C-alpha positions in Angstrom: 58.6 -71.1 17.9 56.9 -74.2 16.8 59.4 -77.0 17.1 58.2 -80.3 18.2 58.8 -84.1 18.0 55.9 -86.3 17.3 56.1 -90.2 17.6 54.4 -91.7 14.6 54.1 -95.2 13.0 55.9 -95.1 9.7 54.5 -97.0 6.8 56.0 -97.8 3.4 56.9 -94.3 2.7 60.4 -94.5 4.3 63.4 -94.8 2.1 65.0 -98.2 2.0 68.2 -96.9 3.4 66.6 -95.4 6.5 68.0 -92.0 5.7 65.9 -88.9 6.4 63.5 -87.7 3.8 62.2 -84.1 3.8 58.8 -83.0 2.6 56.5 -80.0 3.0 54.2 -80.3 5.9 51.4 -78.2 7.5 51.8 -74.4 7.9 55.0 -74.5 5.9 56.8 -76.7 8.3 59.2 -79.5 7.0 58.8 -83.0 8.1 61.9 -85.1 8.3 60.9 -88.8 8.3 63.2 -91.5 9.8 62.4 -95.1 8.9 60.6 -97.2 11.5 61.1 -94.7 14.3 60.0 -91.2 14.7 58.8 -88.3 12.6 60.5 -85.0 13.4 58.9 -81.8 12.4 61.2 -78.9 12.2 60.5 -75.3 11.4 61.6 -73.7 8.1 63.9 -71.6 10.1 65.8 -74.7 11.3 66.2 -75.9 7.8 68.0 -72.6 6.6 71.7 -73.0 6.9 72.7 -70.9 4.0 71.0 -68.1 1.9 70.8 -70.5 -1.0 68.3 -72.5 0.9 65.8 -69.6 0.5 65.7 -70.2 -3.2 64.0 -73.5 -2.7 61.1 -72.1 -0.8 57.7 -70.9 -2.1 56.5 -67.4 -1.4 54.0 -68.7 1.1 56.8 -70.5 2.9 58.8 -67.3 3.0 55.9 -65.5 4.7 55.9 -68.3 7.3 59.6 -68.1 7.7 59.3 -64.4 8.3 57.1 -65.0 11.3 59.4 -67.8 12.6 62.3 -65.3 12.5 60.4 -62.7 14.5 59.5 -65.3 17.0 63.2 -66.3 17.2 64.2 -62.7 17.6 61.8 -62.1 20.5 62.8 -65.3 22.2 66.6 -64.8 21.8 67.0 -61.0 22.3 64.7 -61.0 25.4 67.4 -63.2 27.0 70.6 -61.7 25.7 69.6 -58.1 25.0 70.6 -56.4 21.9 69.2 -54.2 19.0 65.6 -55.2 18.6 63.3 -52.8 16.7 65.4 -52.4 13.6 65.8 -56.1 13.2 62.1 -56.8 13.5 61.6 -54.2 10.8 63.9 -55.7 8.2 62.8 -59.4 8.2 61.0 -59.3 4.8 63.7 -57.0 3.4 66.5 -59.3 4.4 64.6 -62.4 3.1 64.1 -60.7 -0.2 67.6 -59.7 -0.6 69.0 -63.1 0.1 66.3 -64.7 -2.1 67.3 -62.5 -5.2 71.0 -62.0 -4.7 73.8 -64.6 -4.2 75.7 -63.8 -1.1 78.7 -63.9 -0.6 79.4 -63.6 -4.3 77.0 -60.5 -4.4 78.1 -58.1 -1.7 75.4 -56.9 0.7 76.5 -54.1 3.0 74.4 -53.2 6.1 74.8 -49.7 7.3 75.6 -49.5 11.0 75.0 -53.2 11.3 72.5 -53.2 14.2 69.9 -54.2 11.6 72.0 -57.2 10.6 70.7 -59.9 13.0 68.3 -61.4 10.4 71.2 -61.5 7.9 73.3 -63.3 10.5 70.5 -65.8 11.2 70.1 -66.6 7.4 73.9 -66.9 6.9 74.5 -69.9 9.3 74.9 -68.1 12.7 71.4 -68.7 14.3 73.0 -71.3 16.8 75.4 -68.6 18.0 72.7 -66.2 19.2 72.8 -67.3 22.8 76.3 -65.7 22.9 75.2 -62.5 21.2 77.3 -59.5 22.4 78.9 -61.7 25.1 82.7 -62.1 25.7 84.0 -64.4 22.9 80.6 -64.7 21.3 78.6 -63.4 18.4 79.1 -59.7 17.6 76.2 -57.2 17.7 77.4 -55.6 14.5 78.9 -57.0 11.3 82.5 -58.2 11.3 84.4 -59.4 8.2 86.3 -61.9 10.5 83.0 -63.5 11.5 81.6 -64.6 8.1 82.3 -64.4 4.4 78.8 -63.0 4.1 79.8 -59.9 6.0 81.8 -58.0 3.3 82.3 -54.9 5.4 82.3 -54.3 9.1 80.3 -51.4 10.5 79.2 -50.0 13.9 78.9 -46.3 13.0 76.3 -45.0 10.6 76.4 -43.7 7.1 79.4 -45.8 5.8 77.7 -48.3 3.6 77.3 -46.3 0.3 81.0 -45.2 0.5 82.2 -48.8 1.0 79.8 -50.0 -1.7 81.2 -47.5 -4.2 84.7 -48.7 -3.3 83.7 -52.3 -3.9 81.9 -51.5 -7.1 84.9 -49.7 -8.5 87.2 -52.6 -7.5 84.8 -55.1 -9.1 84.9 -53.1 -12.4 88.7 -52.7 -12.3 89.0 -56.5 -12.0 86.4 -57.0 -14.7 84.2 -59.1 -12.4 80.5 -59.5 -12.6 78.5 -59.3 -9.5 76.2 -57.0 -7.6 76.9 -54.6 -4.8 74.1 -53.6 -2.6 74.2 -51.1 0.2 71.3 -51.1 2.8 71.0 -47.8 4.6 68.5 -46.4 7.0 66.7 -43.0 6.7 68.5 -41.8 9.8 71.9 -42.8 8.5 71.1 -40.9 5.2 71.4 -37.7 7.2 75.1 -38.4 7.6 77.1 -36.2 5.3 79.3 -39.0 4.0 76.3 -40.9 2.7 75.4 -38.0 0.5 79.0 -37.5 -0.5 79.1 -41.2 -1.6 75.9 -40.8 -3.6 77.4 -37.8 -5.4 80.5 -39.8 -6.3 78.5 -42.9 -7.3 76.2 -40.9 -9.6 79.2 -39.2 -11.2 80.9 -42.5 -11.9 77.6 -44.0 -13.2 78.4 -47.3 -11.3 76.2 -50.4 -11.4 75.2 -50.1 -7.7 72.0 -50.7 -5.7 71.2 -48.7 -2.6 68.2 -49.9 -0.5 66.8 -47.1 1.6 65.2 -48.8 4.7 62.9 -46.0 5.7 61.4 -46.5 9.1 61.2 -42.9 10.2 63.6 -43.6 13.2 67.2 -43.8 14.2 67.6 -44.1 18.0 65.6 -40.9 18.5 63.0 -39.6 16.0 64.7 -38.5 12.8 65.2 -34.8 12.2 66.1 -32.5 9.3 65.1 -31.7 5.7 65.9 -35.2 4.4 63.6 -36.7 6.9 60.8 -34.2 6.1 61.3 -35.0 2.4 60.9 -38.7 2.9 57.9 -38.1 4.9 56.3 -36.1 2.0 57.1 -39.1 -0.3 55.4 -41.5 2.1 52.3 -39.4 2.8 51.6 -37.0 -0.2 48.3 -38.3 -1.7 48.9 -36.6 -5.0 52.3 -38.3 -5.3 50.8 -41.7 -4.4 47.9 -41.2 -7.0 50.3 -40.1 -9.8 52.6 -43.0 -9.0 49.7 -45.5 -9.1 48.6 -44.0 -12.5 52.0 -44.2 -14.0 52.6 -47.7 -12.7 49.3 -48.7 -14.4 50.5 -47.2 -17.7 53.8 -48.9 -17.5 52.2 -52.2 -16.9 50.2 -51.8 -20.1 53.3 -51.0 -22.0 55.2 -53.9 -20.6 53.7 -56.5 -23.0 54.5 -54.7 -26.2 57.5 -56.8 -27.1 61.2 -57.0 -26.9 61.9 -55.2 -30.2 61.0 -51.8 -28.8 62.2 -52.3 -25.2 64.8 -49.5 -25.4 62.3 -47.1 -26.9 59.8 -48.0 -24.2 62.3 -47.5 -21.4 63.0 -44.0 -22.6 59.2 -43.4 -22.9 58.7 -44.8 -19.4 61.3 -42.4 -18.0 59.9 -39.5 -19.8 56.3 -40.3 -18.7 57.4 -40.7 -15.1 59.2 -37.4 -15.1 56.1 -35.7 -16.6 53.8 -37.1 -14.0 56.0 -37.2 -11.0 58.6 -34.7 -9.5 62.2 -35.5 -9.9 63.6 -36.7 -6.5 66.9 -35.5 -5.0 68.2 -39.1 -5.6 67.6 -38.7 -9.3 69.5 -35.4 -9.1 72.5 -37.5 -7.8 72.2 -39.7 -10.8 70.3 -42.6 -9.3 67.3 -44.2 -10.8 64.6 -44.0 -8.1 62.2 -46.8 -7.4 59.6 -46.4 -4.7 58.3 -45.9 -2.1 57.4 -49.6 -1.8 56.1 -51.6 1.1 59.1 -53.1 2.9 57.0 -55.9 4.4 55.5 -57.1 1.1 57.7 -60.0 0.2 56.5 -60.7 -3.4 56.7 -57.0 -4.2 60.3 -56.7 -2.7 61.4 -59.8 -4.6 59.9 -58.4 -7.9 61.6 -55.0 -7.4 65.0 -56.5 -6.6 64.8 -58.8 -9.6 64.1 -55.7 -11.8 66.9 -53.7 -10.1 69.4 -56.4 -11.0 68.9 -55.7 -14.7 69.2 -51.9 -14.5 72.5 -50.3 -15.5 73.8 -47.5 -13.4 73.1 -46.6 -9.8 69.6 -47.4 -8.4 68.0 -46.4 -5.2 65.1 -48.5 -3.9 63.0 -46.7 -1.3 61.3 -49.2 1.1 59.0 -48.4 3.9 59.3 -50.5 7.0 58.1 -50.4 10.5 60.6 -50.6 13.4 59.5 -53.3 15.9 57.2 -54.9 13.3 55.3 -57.8 14.7 55.8 -57.0 18.4 52.9 -54.8 19.6 54.8 -53.1 22.5 57.7 -52.1 20.2 55.3 -51.0 17.4 53.5 -48.5 19.8 56.8 -47.4 21.6 58.0 -43.9 21.0 61.5 -45.2 20.2 60.3 -48.5 18.7 62.4 -50.4 21.2 65.8 -49.6 19.5 67.2 -52.1 22.0 65.5 -54.6 24.2 64.7 -52.7 27.3 66.9 -53.5 30.4 65.3 -55.0 33.4 64.5 -52.3 36.0 67.1 -52.5 38.8 65.9 -51.5 42.2 67.8 -49.1 44.5 70.6 -48.6 41.9 72.6 -45.3 42.0 71.8 -43.0 39.1 73.8 -43.4 35.9 76.5 -40.9 34.9 74.3 -40.1 31.9 71.3 -39.3 34.0 73.4 -37.1 36.5 74.8 -35.3 33.5 71.4 -34.5 32.1 70.0 -33.4 35.5 73.0 -31.1 36.1 72.8 -29.6 32.6 69.2 -28.7 33.2 70.2 -27.1 36.5 72.9 -25.1 34.7 70.5 -24.0 32.0 68.0 -22.7 34.5 70.9 -20.4 35.9 72.4 -19.4 32.5 70.2 -18.6 29.5 73.3 -18.7 27.3 73.5 -22.5 27.6 72.2 -24.6 24.8 72.5 -28.3 24.2 73.4 -30.0 20.9 73.3 -33.7 20.1 73.8 -35.8 16.9 70.7 -38.1 17.1 71.5 -39.1 20.6 68.8 -37.2 22.5 67.5 -40.2 24.5 70.9 -41.9 24.7 72.4 -38.8 26.2 69.6 -38.6 28.8 68.3 -35.3 27.3 64.6 -36.0 26.6 63.5 -34.2 29.7 65.8 -31.3 29.0 64.2 -30.9 25.6 60.8 -30.8 27.1 61.9 -28.1 29.5 64.0 -26.1 27.0 62.6 -26.9 23.5 64.1 -23.9 21.9 67.6 -24.5 23.5 67.8 -28.2 22.4 69.2 -29.0 19.0 69.2 -32.6 17.6 71.1 -32.2 14.3 70.7 -35.8 13.2 73.6 -38.2 12.5 75.9 -35.4 11.6 78.7 -35.1 14.2 80.9 -32.9 11.9 78.1 -30.4 11.5 77.4 -30.5 15.3 80.9 -29.5 16.1 81.1 -26.5 13.8 77.5 -25.7 14.7 78.6 -25.5 18.4 81.5 -23.3 17.4 79.2 -20.9 15.6 76.9 -20.8 18.7 79.8 -20.0 20.9 81.2 -17.4 18.6 77.8 -15.6 18.8 77.8 -15.5 22.5 76.1 -18.9 23.6 77.5 -21.6 25.8 76.9 -24.8 23.8 77.1 -28.2 25.4 77.9 -30.8 22.8 76.5 -34.1 24.2 78.2 -36.9 22.2 79.5 -40.4 22.7 83.2 -40.7 22.8 83.3 -43.0 19.8 81.1 -40.6 17.7 83.2 -37.6 18.7 86.0 -39.1 16.6 83.9 -38.1 13.6 84.1 -34.4 14.6 87.9 -34.4 15.3 88.7 -31.8 12.5 85.9 -29.6 13.6 87.1 -29.8 17.2 90.6 -28.7 16.2 89.9 -26.3 13.4 86.6 -24.6 14.4 86.5 -24.9 18.3 90.1 -25.0 19.6 92.0 -22.7 17.2 89.4 -20.0 18.0 89.5 -21.0 21.7 85.7 -21.0 21.9 83.8 -22.0 25.0 82.3 -25.2 23.9 81.7 -27.9 26.5 82.2 -31.5 25.0 80.2 -33.8 27.2 81.9 -37.1 26.3 79.6 -39.9 27.3 80.4 -43.7 27.0 84.1 -42.8 27.7 86.1 -46.0 28.3 84.7 -49.5 28.0 81.1 -49.8 26.8 81.0 -53.5 26.8 78.5 -55.4 24.5 78.8 -53.0 21.5 82.5 -53.9 21.0 85.3 -52.4 19.0 83.5 -49.8 17.1 81.9 -48.3 20.3 84.7 -48.6 22.9 85.4 -44.9 23.9 89.1 -45.3 24.7 90.8 -42.9 22.3 89.4 -39.5 23.3 92.0 -38.7 26.0 94.8 -39.3 23.5 93.3 -37.3 20.5 92.1 -34.5 22.7 94.9 -33.8 25.0 97.3 -33.0 22.0 95.1 -30.2 20.9 96.1 -26.7 22.1 93.4 -24.8 24.2 91.6 -28.0 25.0 91.1 -29.0 28.6 90.4 -32.7 29.4 88.7 -33.8 32.7 87.1 -37.0 34.2 85.3 -37.3 37.6 85.9 -39.9 40.2 82.2 -40.3 40.9 78.8 -38.8 40.0 79.0 -36.1 42.6 82.3 -34.8 41.2 80.7 -35.0 37.7 78.3 -32.3 38.8 80.9 -30.0 40.0 83.1 -30.7 37.0 80.3 -29.8 34.6 79.7 -26.6 36.5 83.4 -25.7 36.4 83.6 -26.4 32.7 80.6 -24.2 32.0 82.5 -21.3 33.6 85.6 -21.7 31.6 86.3 -19.4 28.7 87.6 -22.0 26.3 87.0 -25.5 25.1 86.6 -28.3 27.7 86.0 -32.0 27.4 84.4 -33.8 30.4 84.4 -37.5 29.9 82.3 -40.0 31.9 81.7 -43.8 31.6 78.7 -45.9 30.5 78.0 -47.0 34.1 75.9 -46.4 37.2 77.5 -44.0 39.7 78.9 -45.1 42.9 76.0 -44.2 45.1 77.6 -41.2 46.8 75.5 -38.3 48.1 75.0 -35.5 45.6 75.7 -32.0 46.9 72.9 -29.6 46.5 75.2 -26.7 45.9 77.5 -26.7 42.8 81.1 -25.8 43.3 83.9 -24.7 41.1 86.9 -27.1 41.3 90.4 -25.7 41.5 91.5 -25.4 37.9 94.1 -28.0 36.9 94.4 -29.4 40.4 94.4 -33.1 41.4 93.2 -34.5 44.7 95.2 -36.6 47.1 92.8 -39.2 48.6 95.2 -41.4 50.7 98.8 -41.0 51.9 101.3 -43.8 51.8 105.1 -44.0 51.7 105.7 -47.1 49.4 103.8 -46.4 46.2 101.9 -43.7 44.4 98.8 -44.6 42.4 97.6 -41.9 40.1 94.1 -42.7 38.8 91.8 -41.1 36.3 88.1 -40.9 36.7 86.4 -44.3 36.9 89.7 -45.9 38.0 89.8 -43.9 41.2 87.5 -46.2 43.1 89.2 -49.5 42.2 92.5 -47.8 43.0 91.4 -47.0 46.5 90.2 -50.7 46.9 93.5 -51.9 45.6 95.4 -49.6 48.1 93.4 -51.2 50.9 94.2 -54.7 49.7 97.9 -53.8 49.4 97.9 -52.4 52.9 96.0 -55.3 54.5 97.6 -58.2 52.6 101.1 -57.0 51.8 101.8 -54.1 54.3 102.3 -51.8 51.3 101.1 -48.2 51.9 100.0 -46.2 48.9 99.3 -42.7 48.1 96.3 -42.5 45.9 95.7 -39.5 43.7 92.5 -38.5 41.9 94.0 -37.0 38.8 90.8 -35.0 37.7 92.6 -33.1 34.9 94.5 -34.8 32.1 95.0 -31.4 30.7 96.1 -29.1 32.3 98.1 -31.5 34.5 98.7 -30.7 38.1 102.4 -30.3 37.4 103.2 -29.1 40.9 101.8 -32.2 42.7 103.1 -34.7 40.1 106.7 -33.2 40.3 106.5 -33.3 44.0 105.5 -37.0 44.0 108.2 -37.7 41.5 110.9 -36.2 43.7 110.1 -38.7 46.4 111.6 -41.4 44.3 108.8 -43.9 45.0 107.4 -45.9 42.2 104.4 -44.5 40.3 101.5 -46.5 38.9 99.0 -44.6 36.6 95.6 -46.2 35.9 93.0 -45.0 33.3 90.1 -46.4 31.4 91.5 -45.2 28.1 94.2 -46.1 25.5 97.7 -46.3 26.9 99.2 -44.7 23.9 99.0 -40.9 24.4 96.9 -41.3 27.5 97.0 -39.8 31.0 99.9 -42.1 32.0 101.9 -40.8 29.0 101.2 -37.2 30.1 102.5 -38.0 33.6 105.6 -39.8 32.2 106.3 -36.9 29.7 106.2 -34.4 32.5 108.6 -36.3 34.8 111.0 -36.8 31.9 110.9 -33.2 31.0 111.7 -32.3 34.5 114.6 -34.7 34.6 113.1 -37.0 37.1 113.9 -40.8 36.9 111.1 -42.7 38.7 110.2 -46.4 38.5 106.9 -46.3 36.7 104.2 -48.5 35.2 101.1 -47.3 33.1 97.9 -49.2 33.2 95.2 -48.7 30.6 93.9 -50.2 27.4 96.7 -51.7 25.3 97.4 -51.2 21.6 94.5 -53.4 20.4 90.9 -53.1 19.6 88.8 -54.4 22.5 86.1 -56.8 21.6 82.5 -57.0 22.9 81.5 -58.4 26.3 80.1 -57.3 29.6 81.6 -54.1 30.8 82.9 -55.6 34.1 84.1 -58.7 32.3 86.1 -56.7 29.7 87.6 -54.4 32.4 88.6 -57.4 34.5 90.3 -59.0 31.4 92.2 -55.7 30.8 93.3 -55.7 34.4 91.4 -52.5 35.0 89.9 -53.4 38.4 91.1 -53.7 41.9 92.7 -57.1 41.4 94.5 -56.0 38.3 95.8 -52.9 40.0 97.1 -55.0 42.9 98.9 -57.3 40.5 100.6 -54.5 38.6 101.6 -52.8 41.8 103.2 -55.9 43.1 105.1 -56.3 39.8 106.2 -52.7 39.9 107.5 -53.1 43.5 109.4 -56.4 42.6 107.0 -58.8 44.3 106.8 -62.1 42.5 103.2 -62.6 41.3 101.3 -63.7 38.3 99.2 -61.3 36.3 96.7 -62.9 33.8 95.1 -59.9 32.2 95.4 -59.0 28.5 98.3 -56.6 29.0 100.6 -59.6 29.5 99.3 -61.2 26.3 99.9 -58.2 24.0 102.9 -56.6 25.8 103.2 -53.6 28.0 
């Protein structure tokens, strides 16, 4: 970034009052002159505090501003981390939208929201970027509570058109007059609800603008018929030539005069349909414009100005390059979806990587095993698996509902599908999990990655609800390992089970325990006692087992309290025999889980004890009835009291020791 202070001798050009005076300087910079003292040159970016400021700039200044924004993104995201490639690709697109439309009066909805950093910069939040995705800082996605320029929050894909249709209908019912614009990526367009929303918008004939940001990528390469169709639109030379010809004809017609405008509009549409094939978007009732260069600012501005005057739904197809302006990202296979993390030396393998390696091992043993993922091939660690088993790997795109029933169909036909999906995205396939997998008791293994606190991605991505929404479903088994070695055995055990099983694991590195070479079948529905003690029982699930053991050692060393620590392993089926036995001792029970308290593992334990008529002092630890905001994973877990210190504090309270607990549970109630 070119920000500098330059001492200079000021002549008679200063204002008499000594107040600053702005003027255009070299390379599009603005010079702010202070009488008798110093000339401060600031970048165009520093002068943008509100989208309205863009309307005062020339097109050449906008081009300069685009480069300044890219410089800022590189500088900022390299320090904080965050979504990189998509934001580098939408710089000109965002500038053009805010130049033409009037946010927040006009509603601009960004699908997913990981392409919304430039939007945040232009809407007064640039100075908050050092706090991006940090506890209490700027969110990585859009949030209505963060700015009036964020009309709709989003962290999952394919939602923008549905929300835009709702806003456009509400606008019309109130007889208001403003524009509603949904910006959606080509990857998100593979999501079923995006197409459902287009179908509804076309049927209603709404005044609505959809901007298709086509960069040929989501996190992994896009797949499916929609992606292939868009590729043909981008690359078909006959289409490009015909489009150029018709555009030339229309330009000639445009100067005829206002009296025959309506006739010409009909003629233009008729001529276009004669020379060009009807697109699926037009089949939905949208007027299609494109493809256009998403990095050509003057063209984008011209097209958006034209779209404002068109009645009915319009789809503008823009071609952008993910990672634009940063050579390493432009040449990267995944276009640097997020800024790459620093390589950590001698770290244990992540749970995701252990999952991927174990699944490959299972697939070598059992030819029935296939893997299905909804556009999360790299995120789920399955890139190597695909290379080894290309015909047994299915990336279905951003289509979790289809993935669920697709797995059910595979299982009904004799295969052993493994559905690799993030906890937060599995929520989208809940009906398919019940209706198609569990009712038919099919052997589908749900590999639930990012279970628990994910950290910087915030509320939309915290995987805290899966225990509650899965354990209520008949035929479903729910498991979570205490470490990466147990994950291997748990996956093997699940793959042998003749029914649906969910194995959940966190977004974290393993504990560094040795990995057994030989896979073993775990005793079905049985927990594991890791430590014996007469004063307290701590029942921990999965990632909370290690902090529970640390807490037990602290309680013994500092308070002479001896604890029994149980690795629950199975939320469903519960180890009823062991839990009832522990309940009959009468000693207090503390349950700990990295999941929602409501309906979680602790609730399952409490329900069992109540059903057996056992009255036991008990406390449940987990995620309270609140949406958990973004922040570092360890920071968030500490704030929730889901670490060794928090477990010690709750244990002391349960046992009647006076102590002060400062975690969030005390703020929202227990």
